[in-house]
VMD Tcl script that draws the C-alpha trace (Angstrom):
set ca {
  {0.00 0.00 0.00}
  {2.88 2.35 0.77}
  {4.22 1.83 -2.76}
  {1.03 3.27 -4.24}
  {1.31 6.35 -1.99}
  {4.90 6.81 -3.13}
  {3.85 6.46 -6.77}
  {1.09 9.02 -6.29}
  {3.50 11.42 -4.56}
  {5.95 11.13 -7.46}
  {3.12 11.76 -9.92}
  {2.15 14.92 -8.02}
  {5.75 16.16 -8.08}
  {5.90 15.34 -11.79}
  {2.71 17.31 -12.52}
  {3.57 20.48 -10.61}
  {7.35 20.68 -10.95}
  {8.16 19.35 -14.40}
  {8.41 22.75 -16.13}
  {10.43 24.37 -13.30}
  {12.82 21.39 -13.41}
  {13.34 21.91 -17.15}
  {13.85 25.66 -16.74}
  {16.33 25.00 -13.91}
  {18.40 22.57 -15.94}
  {18.44 24.69 -19.10}
  {19.26 27.84 -17.15}
  {22.02 26.17 -15.18}
  {23.62 24.70 -18.30}
  {23.74 28.15 -19.89}
  {24.90 29.87 -16.70}
  {27.56 27.27 -15.98}
  {28.81 27.39 -19.57}
  {29.09 31.17 -19.41}
  {30.80 31.07 -16.01}
  {33.31 28.49 -17.24}
  {33.99 30.57 -20.35}
  {34.51 33.60 -18.13}
  {36.96 31.66 -15.95}
  {38.99 30.75 -19.03}
  {39.14 34.36 -20.26}
  {39.87 36.11 -16.94}
  {43.23 37.81 -17.01}
  {44.66 38.79 -13.64}
  {41.43 39.66 -11.82}
  {41.46 37.21 -8.91}
  {38.19 38.47 -7.42}
  {36.26 37.77 -10.64}
  {37.90 34.36 -10.91}
  {36.87 33.37 -7.37}
  {33.34 34.64 -7.98}
  {33.01 32.62 -11.18}
  {34.54 29.51 -9.61}
  {32.22 29.82 -6.60}
  {29.18 30.24 -8.84}
  {30.19 27.24 -10.94}
  {30.77 25.11 -7.84}
  {27.42 26.12 -6.29}
  {25.64 25.35 -9.56}
  {27.27 21.93 -9.80}
  {26.34 21.12 -6.19}
  {22.71 22.15 -6.79}
  {22.49 20.07 -9.95}
  {24.16 17.10 -8.28}
  {21.74 17.15 -5.34}
  {18.72 17.37 -7.67}
  {19.94 14.51 -9.84}
  {20.99 12.44 -6.82}
  {17.49 12.69 -5.34}
  {15.95 11.64 -8.66}
  {18.33 8.67 -8.77}
  {17.44 7.71 -5.18}
  {13.73 7.68 -6.07}
  {14.36 5.36 -9.00}
  {16.62 3.08 -6.94}
  {14.28 2.87 -3.94}
  {11.21 2.04 -6.03}
  {13.02 -0.70 -7.92}
  {14.31 -2.08 -4.58}
  {10.74 -2.24 -3.27}
  {9.74 -4.45 -6.17}
  {12.74 -6.72 -5.67}
  {11.95 -7.07 -1.97}
  {8.35 -7.97 -2.74}
  {9.52 -10.61 -5.20}
  {12.00 -12.07 -2.70}
  {9.47 -12.12 0.14}
  {7.30 -15.04 1.17}
  {4.43 -13.80 -1.00}
  {3.08 -17.29 -1.60}
  {2.05 -17.55 2.06}
  {-0.10 -14.41 1.82}
  {-3.86 -14.33 1.31}
  {-4.96 -14.36 -2.35}
  {-6.22 -10.75 -2.22}
  {-2.81 -9.62 -0.93}
  {-1.07 -11.68 -3.60}
  {-3.00 -9.76 -6.26}
  {-1.85 -6.45 -4.78}
  {1.73 -7.69 -4.68}
  {1.40 -8.73 -8.31}
  {0.48 -5.15 -9.21}
  {3.56 -3.89 -7.39}
  {5.77 -6.40 -9.19}
  {4.30 -5.35 -12.55}
  {5.28 -1.75 -11.79}
  {8.92 -2.85 -11.77}
  {8.87 -2.80 -15.56}
  {7.89 0.88 -15.43}
  {10.18 2.40 -12.78}
  {9.22 5.62 -11.08}
  {11.38 8.43 -12.39}
  {11.31 12.19 -12.11}
  {11.52 14.01 -15.42}
  {11.70 17.54 -16.68}
  {8.83 17.77 -19.21}
  {9.38 14.11 -20.13}
  {12.52 15.24 -22.00}
  {15.12 14.80 -19.28}
  {15.18 11.98 -16.73}
  {16.59 13.28 -13.47}
  {19.39 10.81 -12.62}
  {23.12 10.71 -11.94}
  {23.84 9.46 -15.45}
  {22.20 12.54 -16.90}
  {24.09 14.76 -14.44}
  {27.25 13.77 -16.29}
  {25.52 14.60 -19.56}
  {24.66 18.08 -18.25}
  {28.28 18.68 -17.25}
  {29.45 17.62 -20.72}
  {26.88 19.91 -22.33}
  {27.99 22.83 -20.16}
  {31.63 22.19 -21.09}
  {30.71 22.03 -24.79}
  {28.80 25.28 -24.47}
  {31.80 26.81 -22.68}
  {34.15 25.79 -25.48}
  {31.72 27.15 -28.07}
  {31.53 30.49 -26.22}
  {35.30 30.60 -25.95}
  {35.73 30.20 -29.72}
  {33.27 32.96 -30.62}
}
mol new
graphics top color blue
foreach p $ca { graphics top sphere $p radius 0.5 }
foreach p [lrange $ca 0 end-1] q [lrange $ca 1 end] { graphics top cylinder $p $q radius 0.2 }
display resetview
């Protein structure tokens, strides 16, 4: 029963926060790319360099925490299904077995947080965001 409450909670987060998640990630990629490009072009101004490095670090920490939490949601929900499968489900009442069957079917469709269904919030995609920011930085440096 708890699994269904978790699934409903994730659906509510998905409905109300999907566009802000996408705007966050797009904005942070652009901002981090610009800050990295600024770090590469700073001459001898140490104060500007520290400000840009601090901004880049804070942005990376924010993005990491967001993606880490999305990854934890995916991991925990898939662990719930594995625990149900490994339990002594065959000793349960038939009505409970049917509910457990529904939970085990959900394993094929893991709960994930997305940003407008375009970006799955996970640690793997955090690396992709960092690569995109670096590519954007190199593009800005060339122009």
